[in-house]
C-alpha positions in Angstrom: 0.0 0.0 0.0 2.8 2.4 0.8 4.2 2.0 -2.7 0.8 2.9 -4.2 0.6 6.0 -2.1 4.1 7.3 -2.9 3.6 6.6 -6.6 0.4 8.6 -6.4 2.2 11.5 -4.7 4.8 11.5 -7.5 2.1 11.5 -10.2 0.2 14.2 -8.4 3.2 16.5 -8.1 4.0 16.1 -11.8 0.3 16.7 -12.8 0.0 19.8 -10.6 3.2 21.3 -11.9 2.0 20.7 -15.5 -1.5 22.2 -14.8 0.1 25.2 -13.1 2.3 25.8 -16.1 -0.7 25.5 -18.5 -2.9 27.7 -16.3 -0.3 30.5 -16.2 0.3 30.3 -19.9 -3.2 31.7 -20.5 -2.5 34.8 -18.6 -4.7 36.8 -16.2 -7.1 37.8 -19.0 -8.1 34.3 -19.7 -7.6 32.8 -16.2 -10.8 30.7 -16.3 -9.8 29.0 -19.6 -6.5 28.1 -18.0 -8.2 26.8 -14.9 -10.6 24.7 -17.0 -7.7 23.3 -19.0 -6.0 22.4 -15.7 -9.2 20.6 -14.6 -9.3 18.6 -17.9 -5.6 17.6 -17.4 -6.3 16.4 -13.9 -9.3 14.4 -15.1 -7.3 12.8 -17.8 -4.5 12.1 -15.4 -6.8 10.2 -13.0 -8.3 8.2 -15.9 -5.0 7.2 -17.4 -3.5 6.4 -14.0 -6.5 4.3 -13.0 -6.9 2.4 -16.3 -3.3 2.1 -17.5 -0.6 2.9 -15.0 -2.0 1.2 -11.9 -2.5 -2.2 -13.5 0.9 -2.1 -15.3 2.7 -1.3 -12.0 0.6 -3.8 -10.1 -0.5 -1.3 -7.5 -3.5 -1.6 -5.2 -6.3 0.2 -6.9 -8.1 1.7 -3.9 -5.2 3.3 -2.1 -3.5 4.5 -5.3 -6.6 6.3 -6.7 -7.8 7.6 -3.4 -4.4 9.1 -2.6 -4.1 10.6 -6.1 -7.5 12.2 -6.0 -7.1 13.6 -2.4 -3.7 15.1 -3.2 -5.0 16.7 -6.4 -8.0 18.1 -4.6 -6.0 19.6 -1.7 -3.4 21.1 -4.0 -6.2 22.5 -6.3 -7.5 24.5 -3.3 -4.2 26.5 -3.4 -4.2 26.9 -7.2 -6.1 30.2 -7.3 -3.4 31.9 -5.1 -0.6 30.6 -7.4 -2.4 31.5 -10.7 -3.1 35.1 -9.7 0.4 36.0 -8.7 
Protein backbone atom coordinates (compact mmCIF):
# COMPACT_ATOMS: atom_id res chain seq x y z
CA UNK A 1 0.00 0.00 0.00
CA UNK A 2 2.85 2.39 0.76
CA UNK A 3 4.23 2.00 -2.75
CA UNK A 4 0.83 2.89 -4.21
CA UNK A 5 0.58 6.04 -2.10
CA UNK A 6 4.10 7.27 -2.87
CA UNK A 7 3.64 6.60 -6.56
CA UNK A 8 0.42 8.61 -6.44
CA UNK A 9 2.23 11.46 -4.68
CA UNK A 10 4.81 11.54 -7.48
CA UNK A 11 2.15 11.50 -10.18
CA UNK A 12 0.17 14.23 -8.42
CA UNK A 13 3.21 16.50 -8.14
CA UNK A 14 3.99 16.12 -11.85
CA UNK A 15 0.34 16.69 -12.83
CA UNK A 16 -0.02 19.76 -10.61
CA UNK A 17 3.18 21.33 -11.92
CA UNK A 18 1.97 20.72 -15.47
CA UNK A 19 -1.46 22.22 -14.75
CA UNK A 20 0.11 25.25 -13.10
CA UNK A 21 2.31 25.84 -16.14
CA UNK A 22 -0.69 25.48 -18.47
CA UNK A 23 -2.86 27.72 -16.29
CA UNK A 24 -0.27 30.47 -16.15
CA UNK A 25 0.34 30.29 -19.91
CA UNK A 26 -3.17 31.66 -20.54
CA UNK A 27 -2.46 34.83 -18.55
CA UNK A 28 -4.70 36.75 -16.21
CA UNK A 29 -7.07 37.85 -18.98
CA UNK A 30 -8.10 34.26 -19.73
CA UNK A 31 -7.65 32.81 -16.24
CA UNK A 32 -10.82 30.71 -16.30
CA UNK A 33 -9.81 29.03 -19.56
CA UNK A 34 -6.48 28.09 -18.02
CA UNK A 35 -8.18 26.81 -14.90
CA UNK A 36 -10.57 24.73 -17.01
CA UNK A 37 -7.69 23.26 -18.99
CA UNK A 38 -6.04 22.35 -15.70
CA UNK A 39 -9.20 20.55 -14.60
CA UNK A 40 -9.26 18.58 -17.85
CA UNK A 41 -5.61 17.64 -17.43
CA UNK A 42 -6.29 16.41 -13.89
CA UNK A 43 -9.31 14.39 -15.06
CA UNK A 44 -7.30 12.77 -17.85
CA UNK A 45 -4.46 12.06 -15.42
CA UNK A 46 -6.80 10.22 -13.04
CA UNK A 47 -8.32 8.20 -15.90
CA UNK A 48 -4.96 7.23 -17.40
CA UNK A 49 -3.53 6.45 -13.96
CA UNK A 50 -6.53 4.29 -13.05
CA UNK A 51 -6.90 2.39 -16.30
CA UNK A 52 -3.31 2.13 -17.54
CA UNK A 53 -0.60 2.89 -15.00
CA UNK A 54 -1.95 1.18 -11.87
CA UNK A 55 -2.51 -2.22 -13.54
CA UNK A 56 0.88 -2.12 -15.27
CA UNK A 57 2.71 -1.33 -12.02
CA UNK A 58 0.61 -3.81 -10.06
CA UNK A 59 -0.46 -1.27 -7.46
CA UNK A 60 -3.49 -1.61 -5.21
CA UNK A 61 -6.32 0.24 -6.93
CA UNK A 62 -8.09 1.74 -3.90
CA UNK A 63 -5.16 3.33 -2.08
CA UNK A 64 -3.53 4.50 -5.32
CA UNK A 65 -6.61 6.26 -6.72
CA UNK A 66 -7.80 7.64 -3.40
CA UNK A 67 -4.43 9.14 -2.55
CA UNK A 68 -4.06 10.65 -6.05
CA UNK A 69 -7.51 12.24 -5.98
CA UNK A 70 -7.10 13.58 -2.43
CA UNK A 71 -3.70 15.11 -3.21
CA UNK A 72 -5.00 16.66 -6.43
CA UNK A 73 -8.03 18.07 -4.60
CA UNK A 74 -6.02 19.58 -1.74
CA UNK A 75 -3.43 21.13 -4.03
CA UNK A 76 -6.18 22.46 -6.29
CA UNK A 77 -7.47 24.50 -3.35
CA UNK A 78 -4.21 26.48 -3.40
CA UNK A 79 -4.16 26.90 -7.17
CA UNK A 80 -6.06 30.25 -7.31
CA UNK A 81 -3.39 31.87 -5.15
CA UNK A 82 -0.65 30.58 -7.43
CA UNK A 83 -2.40 31.50 -10.68
CA UNK A 84 -3.11 35.10 -9.71
CA UNK A 85 0.45 35.95 -8.65
